[in-house]
C-alpha positions in Angstrom: -35.5 -128.7 -29.2 -33.9 -129.5 -25.9 -32.3 -132.6 -27.3 -31.0 -130.6 -30.2 -29.4 -128.0 -27.8 -27.8 -130.8 -25.8 -26.5 -132.4 -29.0 -25.0 -129.1 -30.2 -23.2 -128.3 -26.9 -20.2 -130.5 -27.3 -17.7 -130.9 -24.3 -14.4 -129.0 -24.5 -11.5 -130.8 -26.1 -9.1 -132.1 -23.5 -5.7 -130.3 -23.2 -2.8 -131.8 -25.0 -0.6 -133.6 -22.4 2.7 -132.4 -23.8 1.6 -128.8 -23.7 0.6 -129.0 -20.0 3.9 -130.7 -19.2 5.8 -127.9 -20.9 3.9 -125.4 -18.8 4.8 -127.2 -15.6 8.5 -127.4 -16.6 8.6 -123.7 -17.4 7.0 -122.9 -14.1 9.4 -125.2 -12.3 12.3 -123.6 -14.2 11.3 -120.2 -13.1 11.1 -121.3 -9.5 14.6 -122.9 -9.7 16.0 -119.8 -11.4 14.6 -117.6 -8.6 16.0 -119.9 -6.0 19.5 -119.7 -7.6 19.3 -115.9 -8.1 17.7 -115.2 -4.6 21.0 -115.4 -2.6 22.7 -112.9 -5.1 19.6 -110.6 -4.9 19.6 -110.7 -1.1 23.3 -110.0 -1.0 22.9 -107.2 -3.5 20.1 -105.7 -1.6 22.0 -105.9 1.7 25.2 -104.5 0.4 24.1 -102.0 -2.3 20.4 -101.2 -2.3 19.9 -100.8 1.5 23.0 -98.7 2.0 22.0 -96.4 -0.8 18.5 -95.9 0.5 19.8 -95.5 4.0 22.3 -92.9 2.9 19.6 -90.9 1.0 17.4 -90.9 4.1 20.3 -90.1 6.5 21.4 -87.2 4.3 18.1 -85.5 5.2 18.8 -85.4 9.0 21.3 -83.4 11.1 24.6 -84.7 12.5 22.9 -86.4 15.4 20.3 -88.1 13.2 17.4 -86.8 15.2 16.3 -83.6 13.5 15.0 -83.5 10.0 16.8 -80.8 8.0 15.6 -81.7 4.4 18.1 -80.3 1.9 20.1 -78.4 4.6 23.1 -80.8 4.3 23.1 -80.4 0.5 23.1 -76.6 0.9 25.9 -76.7 3.5 27.9 -79.1 1.3 28.2 -76.4 -1.4 29.1 -73.7 1.0 31.9 -75.6 2.8 35.3 -74.6 1.4 36.8 -78.0 2.0 34.0 -79.7 0.1 34.4 -77.2 -2.8 38.1 -78.0 -2.9 37.2 -81.7 -2.9 34.9 -81.1 -5.9 37.6 -79.2 -7.7 40.2 -81.9 -7.1 37.8 -84.6 -8.2 37.2 -82.6 -11.4 41.0 -82.5 -11.9 41.2 -86.2 -11.4 38.4 -86.9 -13.8 39.8 -84.8 -16.6 43.5 -85.7 -16.3 43.9 -89.2 -15.0 41.5 -91.1 -17.5 42.9 -89.0 -20.4 46.5 -89.8 -19.6 45.8 -93.4 -18.9 43.9 -93.9 -22.1 46.6 -92.1 -24.1 49.4 -94.1 -22.5 47.5 -97.3 -22.9 47.0 -96.7 -26.6 50.6 -95.7 -27.2 52.0 -98.7 -25.3 49.5 -101.1 -26.9 50.6 -100.0 -30.3 54.3 -100.1 -29.4 54.1 -103.5 -27.7 53.0 -105.1 -30.9 56.4 -104.3 -32.4 58.3 -105.6 -29.4 59.8 -109.1 -29.6 59.0 -110.0 -26.0 55.6 -108.5 -26.0 54.1 -110.9 -23.4 56.8 -110.2 -20.9 56.5 -106.5 -21.4 52.7 -106.6 -20.9 53.2 -108.7 -17.7 55.7 -106.1 -16.3 53.3 -103.2 -17.0 50.2 -105.1 -15.7 52.0 -106.3 -12.5 51.2 -103.1 -10.4 47.5 -104.1 -10.7 48.4 -107.0 -8.3 49.6 -104.5 -5.7 47.0 -103.2 -3.3 46.4 -99.5 -3.2 47.5 -99.5 0.5 50.9 -101.0 -0.4 51.2 -98.7 -3.5 50.4 -95.7 -1.4 53.1 -96.6 1.2 55.7 -97.2 -1.6 55.0 -93.8 -3.2 54.8 -92.0 0.1 58.4 -93.1 0.7 59.4 -92.3 -2.9 58.0 -88.8 -2.6 59.7 -88.1 0.8 61.4 -84.7 1.0 64.6 -86.1 2.5 66.9 -87.1 -0.4 68.3 -89.9 1.8 64.8 -91.5 1.9 62.9 -90.3 -1.2 64.2 -91.8 -4.4 62.7 -89.0 -6.6 64.4 -86.3 -4.5 67.7 -88.2 -4.5 67.6 -88.2 -8.3 66.7 -84.5 -8.4 69.5 -83.6 -6.0 72.0 -85.7 -8.0 71.0 -84.0 -11.3 71.0 -80.5 -9.7 74.4 -81.0 -8.1 75.9 -82.4 -11.3 75.2 -79.2 -13.1 75.2 -76.5 -10.5 77.0 -77.9 -7.5 76.4 -77.0 -3.9 78.0 -75.0 -1.1 80.5 -76.8 1.2 79.8 -74.5 4.1 76.1 -73.9 4.6 76.4 -73.5 8.3 79.5 -71.2 8.4 79.2 -67.8 9.9 81.4 -65.0 11.1 82.5 -64.7 14.8 80.5 -62.1 16.6 83.4 -61.2 19.0 85.8 -60.2 16.1 83.6 -57.7 14.4 86.0 -54.8 15.3 88.9 -56.3 13.3 92.1 -54.7 14.7 95.0 -57.0 14.9 92.7 -60.0 14.3 91.9 -59.0 10.8 89.0 -56.9 9.4 85.5 -57.3 10.8 83.0 -59.2 8.7 79.5 -57.7 8.3 76.7 -59.8 7.2 74.8 -58.6 4.1 71.1 -58.9 3.3 71.7 -61.8 0.9 73.6 -63.8 3.4 77.1 -63.0 2.3 79.8 -61.2 4.3 81.7 -58.0 3.6 84.8 -56.4 5.2 85.5 -52.8 5.6 87.0 -50.9 2.6 90.4 -50.4 4.3 92.6 -53.0 2.6 95.1 -52.1 -0.1 97.6 -54.0 -2.3 100.7 -55.1 -0.4 98.8 -56.2 2.7 97.7 -59.5 4.1 94.6 -60.3 6.1 92.7 -63.2 7.8 89.0 -64.0 7.6 87.9 -66.2 10.4 84.6 -68.2 10.3 82.9 -70.6 12.7 80.0 -72.9 12.6 81.6 -75.7 10.6 82.1 -79.0 12.4 85.7 -80.4 11.9 84.2 -83.6 10.5 82.4 -81.6 7.8 85.5 -80.0 6.5 86.6 -81.1 2.9 89.0 -84.0 2.8 91.7 -81.8 1.2 91.5 -79.1 3.9 95.0 -78.2 5.2 96.2 -76.2 8.3 95.9 -72.4 7.7 98.8 -71.4 10.0 101.6 -71.8 7.5 99.8 -69.7 5.0 99.1 -67.0 7.5 102.7 -66.6 8.5 104.2 -66.3 5.0 106.1 -63.2 3.9 104.6 -59.9 3.0 102.5 -59.6 -0.1 103.9 -57.9 -3.2 103.1 -54.2 -3.9 100.3 -55.1 -6.3 99.0 -58.1 -4.4 96.3 -58.5 -1.7 96.7 -61.8 0.2 94.8 -63.4 2.9 93.5 -66.6 4.5 90.0 -67.9 5.1 90.1 -70.2 8.1 88.0 -72.0 10.6 88.5 -69.9 13.7 88.1 -72.8 16.1 90.7 -74.9 17.8 89.6 -78.6 18.4 89.8 -79.4 22.1 89.6 -75.8 23.2 92.1 -73.0 23.6 93.2 -70.7 20.8 92.7 -67.0 20.4 89.6 -65.7 18.6 90.5 -63.8 15.4 94.0 -65.3 15.2 95.1 -68.2 13.1 96.3 -70.8 15.6 98.5 -73.8 14.6 95.7 -76.4 14.9 93.1 -74.4 12.9 92.2 -75.5 9.4 91.8 -73.5 6.2 88.6 -73.4 4.3 89.3 -74.5 0.7 87.0 -73.8 -2.2 85.7 -70.6 -0.7 85.0 -67.8 -3.2 86.5 -64.4 -2.3 85.8 -61.2 -4.2 87.7 -57.9 -4.2 85.3 -55.0 -4.1 86.0 -51.3 -4.9 83.4 -48.5 -4.8 80.7 -51.2 -4.5 81.8 -53.0 -7.6 83.5 -56.4 -7.8 86.8 -56.0 -9.6 88.4 -59.4 -9.0 87.4 -62.9 -7.8 89.3 -65.9 -6.7 89.0 -69.2 -4.8 90.8 -70.3 -1.7 93.4 -73.1 -1.8 93.5 -76.2 0.4 95.0 -74.1 3.3 92.4 -71.4 2.8 94.9 -69.0 1.2 94.0 -66.6 -1.6 95.6 -63.7 -3.4 94.7 -61.0 -5.9 97.4 -59.7 -8.2 97.5 -56.7 -10.6 95.3 -54.5 -8.4 95.5 -50.8 -8.8 96.4 -48.6 -5.8 93.6 -47.8 -3.5 91.3 -49.2 -0.9 89.4 -52.4 -1.3 86.9 -54.5 0.6 86.7 -58.3 0.6 83.4 -60.1 0.1 82.5 -63.7 0.8 79.5 -64.1 -1.5 76.3 -65.7 -0.3 76.8 -68.7 -2.6 79.5 -69.9 -0.1 76.9 -70.3 2.6 73.9 -71.4 0.5 72.0 -74.3 2.0 72.2 -77.6 0.0 69.6 -78.3 -2.6 67.0 -80.6 -1.0 65.0 -81.4 -4.1 61.3 -80.8 -4.8 58.5 -80.8 -2.3 56.4 -83.4 -4.1 53.9 -83.6 -1.3 53.6 -79.9 -0.7 50.3 -78.1 -1.3 51.1 -77.3 -4.9 52.2 -80.7 -6.2 50.4 -83.2 -3.9 47.5 -83.9 -6.3 49.7 -84.4 -9.4 52.0 -86.6 -7.3 49.1 -88.8 -6.3 47.8 -88.9 -9.9 51.3 -90.2 -10.9 51.0 -93.1 -8.5 47.6 -93.8 -9.9 49.0 -93.9 -13.4 51.7 -96.4 -12.3 49.0 -98.8 -11.1 46.4 -98.5 -13.9 48.5 -98.0 -17.1 48.8 -101.8 -17.6 45.1 -102.2 -17.3 44.4 -99.7 -20.0 47.2 -101.1 -22.2 45.8 -104.7 -21.9 42.2 -103.7 -22.8 43.2 -101.5 -25.7 45.7 -104.2 -26.9 42.8 -106.7 -27.0 40.8 -104.4 -29.2 43.9 -103.7 -31.3 44.4 -107.5 -31.9 40.8 -107.7 -33.3 41.3 -104.9 -35.9 41.0 -106.0 -39.5 44.6 -106.4 -40.8 43.5 -106.1 -44.4 42.6 -102.4 -43.8 46.0 -101.7 -42.4 47.8 -103.6 -45.1 45.8 -101.8 -47.8 46.8 -98.5 -46.3 50.4 -99.4 -46.3 50.2 -100.5 -50.0 48.6 -97.2 -50.8 51.7 -95.4 -49.4 50.5 -94.3 -46.0 53.2 -94.1 -43.3 52.8 -95.5 -39.8 51.7 -92.2 -38.3 49.0 -91.8 -40.9 47.8 -95.3 -40.3 47.7 -94.8 -36.6 45.8 -91.5 -36.8 43.4 -92.2 -39.7 42.8 -96.0 -39.3 43.9 -97.4 -36.0 42.4 -94.7 -33.7 39.0 -94.5 -35.5 38.6 -98.3 -35.5 39.5 -98.4 -31.8 37.2 -95.6 -30.8 34.6 -97.9 -29.2 37.2 -99.6 -27.1 38.9 -96.3 -26.2 35.5 -94.9 -25.1 34.8 -97.9 -22.9 38.2 -97.7 -21.3 37.9 -94.0 -20.7 34.4 -94.2 -19.1 35.5 -97.2 -16.9 38.5 -95.2 -15.7 36.3 -92.1 -15.0 34.0 -94.3 -12.8 37.1 -95.7 -11.0 38.7 -92.2 -10.5 35.6 -90.8 -8.9 35.8 -93.4 -6.2 39.6 -93.1 -5.5 40.2 -93.0 -1.8 43.2 -95.1 -0.6 46.0 -93.4 -2.5 44.8 -89.9 -1.5 44.4 -90.8 2.2 47.7 -92.7 2.4 50.1 -90.5 0.3 49.0 -87.0 1.3 50.6 -86.0 4.7 48.3 -84.6 7.4 49.1 -80.9 6.8 48.2 -81.1 3.1 45.4 -83.6 3.4 42.8 -80.9 2.8 44.7 -79.7 -0.3 44.6 -83.2 -1.8 41.1 -84.3 -0.7 38.6 -85.7 -3.2 34.9 -86.4 -2.7 35.5 -90.0 -1.3 38.1 -88.8 1.3 36.0 -85.8 2.2 33.0 -88.0 2.8 35.1 -90.2 5.1 36.7 -87.3 6.9 33.3 -85.6 7.5 31.6 -88.7 8.7 34.3 -90.6 10.6 37.6 -88.7 10.4 36.9 -86.2 13.1 33.8 -84.4 11.6 31.3 -86.8 13.1 28.6 -85.4 10.9 27.1 -88.4 9.1 24.3 -86.3 7.7 26.7 -84.2 5.7 28.8 -87.3 4.9 25.7 -89.1 3.6 24.9 -86.1 1.4 28.5 -86.3 0.0 27.9 -90.0 -0.7 24.7 -89.3 -2.5 26.5 -86.6 -4.6 29.2 -89.1 -5.5 26.6 -91.7 -6.5 24.8 -89.2 -8.7 28.1 -88.3 -10.4 29.0 -92.0 -11.0 25.5 -93.2 -12.2 25.6 -91.4 -15.6 29.0 -92.9 -16.5 27.7 -96.3 -15.5 24.6 -96.0 -17.6 26.6 -94.9 -20.6 29.0 -97.9 -20.2 26.1 -100.4 -19.9 24.4 -99.0 -23.0 27.7 -99.3 -24.9 28.0 -102.9 -23.9 24.5 -103.6 -25.0 25.0 -102.0 -28.4 28.2 -103.9 -28.9 26.5 -107.2 -28.2 23.8 -106.5 -30.8 
């Protein structure tokens, strides 16, 4: 029986040599793959994983990093007005910037297809992507400057405004304080609430008067300004006329008598003068090159003369682009300039992959270009538009450079977003790295869902 058992217990069959060799090759391949991936994993861990974990841990401690406060920083974060403003501004960025960029990219991608030099046009629009945010911020900081002599946008705004409305030639002019009594020096000028000047109501047709002003530098006088003395010494006015001269009551080099038109004094041309009776303007005229003016056909009675406030209005200086109201839209405009080419190129790539037979079939069925765009092009491009939009949302949440560079110091808080607020709280004077780390964790939590959505979209598209 023992012999039978020994006979039945046969030895195991030896392993196939090819199968063992394949196992060894697979094991060696895994080791080689790990060795190749290990530097990238170490770098990713050092630059991404460790900072994230450290920030989460640091957000649970106070500013000094010695006292555990738990969720105190997160509670303080949502009670801080500056942080709430940063959240609001970030929401504005997330809603407006990606929407405008996706829309502009779609429109430009469709239009570029119909342009003969499409490649050159795409290159011009994509070129801002080669400019760093630092350089772009400096360029737009200068473009948005309030001074029209520096800021190109305000220079254009002032040019358009002055072309339609004009501006005052004498914004610094004012009446002399030592001639308010009038007398032989002409009627006194009283300043009104709106900035204009009014004489007493003691002038009648058949008389002449002089209205002296100061505060205008001789170099700022209009080129056609002429001496006022000859006009002031003319003959008497007619019985139905009221004449006068508006002059610069200042003699270059000194001398001269206040309230009197001296030979060296200049007239003020282009000045509006109104005749007022019983509080109502009955006539209006403009001074000549020598400052002279006259009203004819006036009824008998007493009149006052008014120099309206428009004569002394300060020049139009343009729009305060970087003021508290417009600073965020202005920075978004700079962001659009940089990223529109990016959106256009990605959407253009998707557009070139559309089935042309569907478009041609729609045209043969009588659809116009707008119907093709709305009913065929946009639905077919929906996956590409979604990826572009979500990618821009992720990018917008991290915007820092443009906000920090373009927004001036006084309005930095009005333009702040989560990224800039995190830096300001941690290193820009707040020195509270606990609260700054909490802001960083909040920013990460806001970005992660968009990143997950994008990754899933990519995986579905690859299938």
